[in-house]
C-alpha positions, -999 to +999 in steps of 0.1 A: +023-316+638-009-323+656-003-360+657+033-354+668+021-334+698-002-362+708+026-387+707+052-364+723+030-354+753+004-380+763-007-356+790-014-328+765-030-352+742-062-348+762-060-310+755-050-314+719-078-339+711-106-315+721-089-286+703-087-305+670-124-316+674-134-279+678-115-269+647-132-297+627 
């Protein structure tokens, strides 16, 4: 789902990337 969001919304990808990093 996370990867899909990145591919679906390139603009949100910037927001999703930091969010995943914080979870890790």
